[in-house]
C-alpha positions in Angstrom: 22.8 25.1 -6.4 20.7 25.1 -3.4 17.6 27.9 -3.6 18.1 30.1 -0.7 15.2 31.9 0.9 14.8 35.0 1.7 11.9 37.1 3.5 10.8 39.0 6.7 8.7 38.9 9.6 4.9 37.3 10.1 2.5 40.5 9.4 4.7 41.8 6.6 4.7 45.4 5.8 6.1 47.2 3.2 9.6 47.2 4.6 9.6 43.4 5.1 7.9 42.8 1.6 10.1 45.0 -0.6 13.5 44.1 2.0 12.9 40.8 0.6 12.8 41.4 -3.4 15.2 43.9 -2.9 17.7 41.1 -0.8 17.0 38.8 -3.8 18.0 41.1 -6.3 21.6 41.7 -4.2 21.8 38.3 -4.3 21.4 37.2 -7.3 23.2 40.0 -9.3 26.1 38.9 -6.5 25.3 35.6 -8.3 23.5 33.6 -5.4 20.5 31.7 -6.1 18.1 33.2 -3.8 14.5 33.6 -3.7 12.3 36.0 -2.0 9.1 34.9 0.0 6.4 36.1 2.5 4.9 34.9 5.9 1.9 37.0 5.6 -0.7 38.6 3.5 0.6 42.0 1.7 -1.2 45.1 2.8 -2.8 47.6 0.6 -0.1 50.1 1.2 2.5 47.6 0.4 0.5 46.4 -2.8 0.5 50.4 -3.9 4.1 50.4 -4.0 4.4 46.7 -6.0 1.9 48.2 -8.4 3.4 51.3 -8.6 6.9 49.7 -9.5 5.0 46.5 -11.8 6.8 44.3 -9.5 5.0 40.8 -8.1 4.4 40.3 -4.6 6.7 36.9 -3.4 5.3 33.7 -3.0 3.5 32.6 0.1 5.2 30.3 2.7 3.8 29.1 6.0 7.0 26.8 7.5 10.7 26.5 7.3 12.2 22.9 6.9 15.7 22.8 7.4 16.1 25.3 4.3 18.9 27.9 4.1 17.7 31.6 4.7 18.5 35.4 4.6 16.2 36.7 6.8 15.7 41.3 6.5 13.6 43.1 8.9 13.9 41.0 11.9 15.4 38.4 13.6 13.8 37.5 17.1 12.4 33.8 16.0 8.9 34.3 17.6 8.1 36.7 15.0 9.6 34.7 12.0 8.6 31.3 10.0 7.7 28.4 11.9 10.8 26.2 12.1 13.3 28.4 11.6 15.2 27.1 14.4 16.0 24.2 11.9 17.1 26.7 8.8 20.5 27.8 8.3 20.9 31.3 8.6 23.3 32.7 6.3 22.5 36.7 6.6 20.5 38.6 8.9 20.3 42.1 7.7 18.1 44.4 10.2 17.6 47.4 12.0 15.5 46.3 15.4 16.5 45.0 18.4 18.6 41.1 19.0 16.4 39.1 21.1 16.1 35.3 21.3 18.6 35.0 18.6 21.2 32.6 18.1 22.8 30.2 15.5 25.0 27.3 15.4 27.5 28.5 12.9 28.7 31.7 12.4 27.0 34.5 9.5 27.0 37.5 8.2 25.3 39.4 11.0 24.4 43.2 9.6 22.2 45.5 12.0 22.5 49.0 12.5 20.1 51.6 14.3 18.5 53.6 11.7 14.6 53.8 10.6 14.1 51.1 7.9 16.1 48.4 6.6 15.9 49.1 3.0 18.8 52.2 3.8 21.0 49.5 4.8 20.3 47.2 1.5 21.0 50.9 -0.2 24.4 51.0 0.7 24.9 47.4 0.5 24.7 47.7 -2.9 26.8 51.0 -3.3 29.7 48.6 -1.5 29.5 45.8 -3.9 29.1 48.0 -6.8 26.3 47.0 -8.2 23.7 48.9 -9.9 20.5 50.0 -8.6 17.3 49.4 -10.9 15.0 52.2 -10.7 12.0 49.9 -9.6 14.3 48.8 -7.0 15.2 52.3 -5.9 11.5 52.8 -6.0 10.6 50.0 -3.3 13.3 50.6 -1.1 11.9 54.0 -1.5 8.9 53.0 -0.4 9.7 50.8 2.9 12.0 54.1 3.7 8.7 56.6 3.6 6.5 53.6 5.2 8.8 53.2 8.1 9.5 56.7 9.0 6.0 58.2 8.5 7.4 60.2 5.4 10.2 61.0 7.3 8.0 62.4 10.1 8.6 58.9 13.3 11.6 59.5 15.5 13.4 56.3 14.0 14.4 58.5 11.2 17.5 59.4 11.0 19.9 61.2 8.5 21.2 58.4 6.6 17.9 57.7 5.7 16.9 61.0 4.4 20.2 61.1 2.6 19.0 57.1 1.0 15.8 58.8 0.2 17.0 61.3 -1.7 19.1 59.4 -3.6 16.7 56.3 -4.6 14.3 59.2 -5.6 16.2 60.1 -8.1 16.5 56.8 -9.4 13.0 55.7 -9.3 12.3 59.0 -11.2 9.6 60.1 -8.3 8.7 63.0 -6.6 9.0 60.9 -3.0 6.4 63.4 -0.8 4.0 63.1 -3.3 3.9 59.6 -3.8 4.9 58.9 -0.1 1.6 60.8 1.4 -0.3 58.8 -1.6 1.0 55.8 -0.5 0.3 56.2 3.4 -3.0 56.8 2.5 -3.8 53.5 0.6 -3.0 51.8 3.2 -4.7 54.2 5.7 -8.5 53.0 5.4 -9.7 50.5 8.3 -13.4 51.0 7.2 -12.9 47.5 4.5 -10.9 45.3 6.9 -12.4 43.2 9.7 -11.3 43.7 13.5 -9.1 40.4 12.5 -7.3 41.9 10.1 -6.7 45.5 11.8 -5.3 43.5 14.8 -2.9 41.4 12.4 -2.0 44.0 9.5 1.2 45.0 11.5 1.4 42.9 14.7 4.4 41.5 16.2 5.2 39.3 19.2 8.2 40.3 22.2 9.1 38.3 25.2 9.9 41.2 28.2 11.5 39.6 30.8 9.2 36.8 31.3 6.1 38.1 30.3 4.7 37.4 26.5 3.6 40.7 24.8 2.2 41.3 21.4 2.0 44.6 20.4 -0.4 45.6 17.4 0.1 49.0 14.9 -2.7 50.2 12.6 -1.6 53.7 11.1 -4.9 55.8 10.1 -6.1 59.3 9.0 -9.3 58.4 11.1 -8.6 57.0 15.1 -12.1 57.1 15.6 -12.9 55.3 13.0 -11.1 52.5 14.6 -12.3 52.8 17.8 -15.9 52.7 17.0 -15.0 48.9 16.8 -13.8 49.2 20.4 -16.4 46.7 21.8 -15.8 43.5 18.8 -11.7 44.7 19.2 -11.5 43.8 23.2 -13.6 40.4 22.0 -10.8 39.5 19.3 -8.1 41.0 21.4 -9.2 38.7 24.7 -9.9 35.6 22.4 -6.3 36.0 20.9 -4.8 36.5 24.2 -6.4 33.5 25.6 -5.2 31.1 22.5 -1.9 32.6 22.6 -0.9 33.1 26.8 -0.4 37.1 26.1 0.3 39.2 29.2 -0.8 42.0 27.6 -2.0 42.8 23.7 -1.6 46.5 23.0 -3.3 47.9 20.1 -1.3 51.2 18.7 -3.7 53.3 16.2 -1.5 56.2 14.5 -2.4 58.8 13.2 -0.2 59.6 10.2 -1.1 63.2 9.7 -1.4 64.3 13.0 1.4 62.2 14.5 -0.1 60.8 17.4 -1.5 57.8 18.6 -4.2 55.8 20.5 -3.9 52.6 22.3 -6.6 49.9 23.6 -4.4 47.8 26.1 -5.9 44.4 27.7 -4.2 41.8 29.5 -2.8 41.1 33.4 0.0 43.7 32.4 -2.5 46.6 31.6 -0.8 48.7 34.1 2.9 48.1 32.4 0.4 50.3 29.4 0.4 53.4 32.3 3.5 53.3 34.0 5.4 53.0 30.7 3.8 55.8 29.6 2.3 58.4 32.6 -0.9 58.1 31.1 -4.2 56.5 32.9 -5.9 54.3 31.4 -9.9 55.4 30.5 -12.2 52.2 29.4 -8.3 50.4 28.9 -7.8 53.9 26.3 -5.3 56.3 26.5 -3.8 59.3 23.8 -0.2 58.8 23.3 0.9 62.5 22.5 4.0 62.1 19.7 4.0 58.5 20.0 4.0 57.2 16.0 6.8 54.6 16.3 6.3 51.1 17.8 10.4 50.2 17.4 12.0 53.7 19.6 8.5 54.7 21.7 6.6 51.8 22.4 8.5 48.7 23.0 11.9 50.2 25.0 9.1 51.9 27.8 6.9 48.6 28.0 10.6 46.5 28.2 11.9 48.9 30.7 8.8 48.5 33.0 8.2 44.2 32.9 12.1 43.6 32.3 
């Protein structure tokens, strides 16, 4: 039997890492030979969740060479593994927009407008009559808490809240207390390099004929990040020159007050002002109530640039 690899997007967040591990468990229970892998480093927040439930991180890979794969928490090829075009994609389970995706053969594709991939995976366990282990429940709960910012993000749905309530009981933890500690574990930025800040959670998007990079950093102290604005701008300009981005947007989100401050650079910088009805001051602007890249940043920029 050929081993199937399952993984999420580059610069993995908690949903990406844990959903790969959960998919491995789900498919293994169904008799498949599946291995979870990852395309980037494990964040402090994700490591906190893995440590809490005593689960090892997936092994790191840097490319795909014709393997059979299952994609979780993404579908866009520019966010996936180098060589993904050569892979046989058997399945996708995702909660993002569908873009730049094409396969030569039919596949199982499941995309739902919920706050987290783990919410969909929770349904799949129940639909297939497979028992959820406590540690798997803990990983899924961690993903939901992360993607919904402890249920405060506008991406959070009633289905996410219900799934979290179910998983909380199986995992044997209190979701609010555990969730706040997990988010705080990933919110310190003082010990991170500028390059790490720009790549903790960054994705590339095609918007019309423009290439846009949107990076997001969750923190409890926005000023701590912007104290390094000059360094950040130098690094952003270097990445933009190397990869040909038309726009690079860094979204720094205050997880306590649920606001974000953006740093925007590139030849399409004016799109940020138009998309959010703000005036950039020294390349920055405060976006009140904005916490979700998926729902409150990418669609607005796409409307302007497409």
